[in-house]
N, C-alpha and C positions, 0 to 999 in steps of 0.2 A: 393080524396080518401086517407086514411091514410095507407101508405105502410109500411110493415115491411121489412127492408133491409137485404138481405142475403149477405154474403161475396161472395159465389160462388153458382151459380145455374146451375145444369147439366140437359140438356134436353135429356132424354132417359135412361132407366134402363137396357141397354144391356151390352155386354161384356166391351166395351170401356167406357161406361158411369159409370158403377159401379166402375170400376178401377179408373177412374178419380176422382170420388167422394171420394173414400177411401184415395187416396194419398193427395188430397186437405185437407181433414179433418185431416189427420195425421199431416199436416203442421200447424194446429191450426185454420184453417178457419171454419166458420159456413157454412155448406153445405146443400143444398136442391136438391132433384131430382124430376123432374116432368116427369111422364111417361103416355103416352096415353092409354096403356093397363091396364088390371086388375092385372097383375102380372109382376114381373121382369124376365128378361132372357128368353123370349119365344124362340127366335132363338138359343140361347146358348144351350138349351135343345135338339135341333135337330141336332147339329153339330156332325160329325163323326158317323152318324146313331145312335145317342143317347149315344155315348161313349166319345165324346169331344176330338178331336185331338188338344191338347193344343198348341203345337208348333212343329217346325221341327228343327233338329240339323244341318241343312245344313250350312257348314262354309261360303258359299257364299250367305247366305240368303238375304242381302240387294240388291243383283243384280237380284233377282227373280221377282221383282215387275214391273208393267206396269202402263201406264197412257194413256188415250185416247187423252187428251188435251195437255199435256206437259211432255214428257218422261224425258227430262233433269232436269226439276224442281223436278219431282218425285224422280229421282236418288239422287239429293241433299238432299231432305227432308228425304228419308229413310236412307241414310248414316248418317245423323246427328242424327236422332232419335235413330236408332239402335246402334249408337256409344255410346250413353248415357244409353239407356235402351234396352238391347238386350235380347237374350234368357236366359243367365245366370241370369240376374237381374229378369227376369220374373219367372224363376224357384225358385229363392230365395223368391220372393214375395209370391208365392203360398205355399212354405214350411213354411213361417212365419204364413200363415193363417191356417196351419194344414192339408194341402192337401198332401196325399201320392201319388207319381207318379210312373209310370213305362215307360221305354224306350224300343222301339221295332223297329229295322230297321231304326233308325233315327227319328222315330215319337215318340211323348210323349203323354201319356194318363194318366188320373187319375187311380190309382191302383184299384179302385172299378170297373172300366169299365163303369161308369155312369156319364153322364153330370150333373146329379142332384148333385153329390158331389161337383163339381166346383161351381155351383150356391149356394149350402148350405154355403160354406166357405165365399163366397163373401157377401151374405146377412147377415151372422153372423157378419162379420166385420163392415158392415154398421150399424147394430144394436148396436154393441159395441161402435162405434164412435158417436152414436146418430145422424146419418144423417137422416134428415127428407125426407120421400118419399111420394109424392102425386100421386096416381094412377088415372086413368080415366081422365087425364088432357092433352088433345091434345093441343099443342101450335098453336094458330091462329094469333098471332101478336108478333112482335119483334121490338121494337123501343128504341132509346136512348134518355133519358131525360137530356138535357144539364144543367138545373138548379140543378137537383138532382145528376148529374154526375153518373148516374146509368142506367142500362138496365131495361126496362119494358117488361115482358114476359106475354102475354095475353093468357088465356085459357077460355073456355066457362064459368067456374065457378068463376074465380078469375084472377086478374092481379098481378103477382109476381114482386118483385123489387130486383135487385142484382147488386153488383159492377162489377162482372165478370160473363160471361155465357160461358159454354162449351156445344157445340152442338154435341151430340153423339147418334142421333136417328136412325142411320143405314139406311137401305133401306127396300123396300117392298118385297125383295127377300125371297122366302120360306114361305111367310105368306099369308093366304087366304085373298082375297080382301073384305074389309068391305065397303058396299055401302055408309055408312055415313062418311067414312074417306076422308079427303082432300088429293088429289093425290099429293105426293111429296111436301107437304105444306112447310116444312122448306127450301127446295131448292128454292121454289118460293120466300119466304121471303128473302133469301140470295141474290137472283137476285135483288130484290128491294133495298137492301142495297149496291148494286154496285158490287157484286161478279160475276165472269164469271163462269157459270154453264153448264156442259155438261149433257144433259138429260140422266137419268139412263136407262140402258138396261140390259137384263138378261145375266148372265155369269155362268160358272161352271154348265152347264146343257147339255142336250142331243141335238144332231143334227138330224133334220128331213130329211129323204132321199126321193127322188122322185120315186125310183124303187119299185113297189109293190111286186116284187119277194123276197125282203129281209125278207118278212114274213116267208120264209122258214128257216131263221136263228134264229127266235125268241127263246130266252132262252139260246142261246149259249154264251160262254165266250172264247175269244181267245186272246192270247198275240199278240200284233200287234204294228207296227209303222205306224202312221197316219200322212199324209201330207195334208195341206189345201192350195189351190191355187185359184187365181182369175179366175172366170168362163169365162171372156172375154179375158184377156191378157195371162192367164196361169202363171202369176207371183206367185212365191212361197211366201206364207204368214207366215206359221208357221208349225212346226212339233213336234210331241210328241209320246212317246212310253209307253206302259203299257197294262193292261188288258182291252180289249174292250168288251163291253156287247151289245148284239143285242136284240132289241125289235121288235114289229110288223112293225114299219115304221121308227125306229130311230137307231142310234148307240150311245151308252152311255158308261159309265166308264170313268176312269181318262183321257185317251188321248182325247176323244171327249169333255169332260168337259173343259180341258185346252185350246182346240182350239176354244171353243164356244165364248170366249171373243173377238175373231177376226172376228167372223161371223156376223158382224153388216151390215145392209143394204141389206141383202139377201132376196130374195122373189122368187116366182115361175117364175117371168119375169127376175130376175137377180140372178141366183143361183151361188154357188161356187162349185169347184171340190174337192173331197176327193180321195186320193190314199192310199190304205191300203196294207201294207206289212205284210202278215200273218206269215211269217217266217223270222223275221228280223236278225236272227243269221246265216242264210244260204245264200250262193251265188245262184243266179238264175241258173247258169250253172249246179251246183251240183243238184239242184232240177230237172232240165230238164233231166239230165242223169239218175237220179233215177227213174223218171216216165217212161222214154223210156225203161229202163231195165225191169220194172214191166210189161209194156205192151207187151214187147217181150216174157217175161217168162210165161204170162198167157196162159194156155192151152186151154181155152174155153172162149167164150164171157162172160165178167164180167162187171157188172154195174160200171161205173166210180166212183160214190159216194163211193163204197167200196174200190176202189184203192186209192182215194184221202183221205180216212179216216185215213190213216197213216200219212198224212201231216197236217191235221187240224181237227177241230171239225166236227162230222158227219153231222150236220145240214148245216154247212157252205160248207162242201164237196158236198152235194146235190145241193146247190145253185151254186157253181162253175161249176158243171157238166152242169147245165141248161144254165149258161152264156156262156159256151164253145160251145154249140151246139151239143156236143157229149153226148148223154144220155147213150149209151151203147157201148161196145168195138166194136161190129160189125159195128157201124156207123163210124169207123175210117178208112178211105181209106189210110191214111198216118200216121203211128204211130209216126214217128219222128216229123212231123208237129203238131200232137196232143200233144205230150210231150212239145213242145215249147210253144204252145198256153196255155196249162194248167199251166206251170211254170210261164208264164207271168201273168196269173190271180192270182196266189198265191202271187207273188211279187208286183203286180201293179193292184190290184182290184180297178176299177174306179167307183165312185158313185157321183151323184149330190146331193148337199145339198141346200134346199130352205128355211130353217128356223130353229129356235130353240124353245124350250119350252117357255111358257110365264113366266113372272117375278115371279109369285106365285109358280112356280115349278123349280125355279133356286136357287142355293145356295147363290149367291151374285149378286150384280149389279156392272157394270162398269159405270164410269161417276161420276159426282159430281162437287164440287168446284175445280178449277184449283190449283194444288199444288204450283204454282208460287205466289199465293196470300196469303200464310201464311209464317210466320217466321219459318225457318227450324229447329231452336233450341227449340222453344216453342210451335209451332202450333197456335200462335196467329195470327189473321187476320191482314194483312197489311193495309186493308181498314177500318176495324172497330176495334179500340183498345178495349181490354177488352173482345173480342169475340174469342173463340177458337174452332177449328174443329178437330174431331177425326174420326177414323174408316172409314166407307163407306161414310161419309159426304164429304171426299176428293176424288178426282179422282186418287186413288192409289189402285191397286188390285194385288193379287198374285195368284199362281196356287193352285191346290188341295194339301192337306197334312199338314195343320196347319199354312200355311203362312198367311192367312187372319185373323185368330185368333191372331197370334203373332202381326200383325199390330194393331189389336184392343187393345191388352194389352199395347204395347209399346206407341202407340199414346195416349191412355188414361192416362197412367202414366206421359207422357211428359206434356200433357196439365194440368193435375191435379197438378203436381209440380209447373209449371209456374203460374197458376192461384192462387194456394194456398199460394204461397210465395210472390206473387206480382212482379215477375220478368218479367215485360213487356218491351220488346225490340222493337226498330224500330217503335215507336208509330206514327200513322198517324192521321190526322184530321178526326173526326167523320163526315160522310156525312150528309147532310140535308135530312131528310126523310119525 
């Protein structure tokens, strides 16, 4: 077959892929993108509920990231990457593209309030730089040709050839399952190339609870501190605070989303424990004293949900009343004991969690290629020279609030600069495939 050799081929037209392609093309490389979908930026349009939380102004941003397989290597990689391409460089990049931004409480959004604006400036720059984009091109093979000294990228319709390849195809999170799609195809190919890969699993998603009575809380929103612990040993796993959203059988919202990355391996036979503090700004003794005073002051039997309504959302108050066993004031033989029990529920509401939503209903996936297997300065594979990994392809993930998009921008620019300029460091022998 007579191959046309591209300088850089990017697999995936998502956030990190488009960014990598732009930076590589600006460096003078001939760049092609192959994308399995019909359009670019499908997940980008969904971010921030369609508003696109571009980044986060957190001064400790590099410390916010996690890894399932190698936390120390992830720390090294993020520190190196953000040290070269951080938030300010990202904002400058988008300013050059003509995107107006607005900052709010440390979060950064397009001034239009639309993810479409971000996609428009990215695709506009791809067009200006004459980056070739081939859609409906799912990659099914990835091999290195030693004679050509180039990578062969196979799709159902064609085999492309490139000096360097940047893999930026993201994950299946947030996307409906296509029956004809190869499950985690690129990660399977990377395994065959010798990489260590942790299977993707859903993160930044809701936690499913076992108590059917939480249906009483459906639709409520409450500020809360949420702690996740091991169901068997009781070991503390993680804690987060923010607005908690209640659904028919789930707890959702930022605290639940941020804890969901730690909730792997859970099931009905191996659940985890969640403890919810519904008034994180108040001491338990103060709450107990307030409840006791209200119970003492009540001149007639008053339903507890009405009394608890001054402490939390009315739906959650009804749920707490049921959990306490005291539906009405006349059921209280000992008001002091009742106040103590109710205060304990407000500060330490216990739930069992036995699962998360499926990958298609998650915002991101955790897992991927071990960060120990890429050069921290270039994101080039230490195993396969000329191959670069960005975004969710690597086992690096962050919490809600623009952290994962910032990783996409920074990793994409880092790989694009290295591949586009030919700065290959720490080259290793290409494995026999």
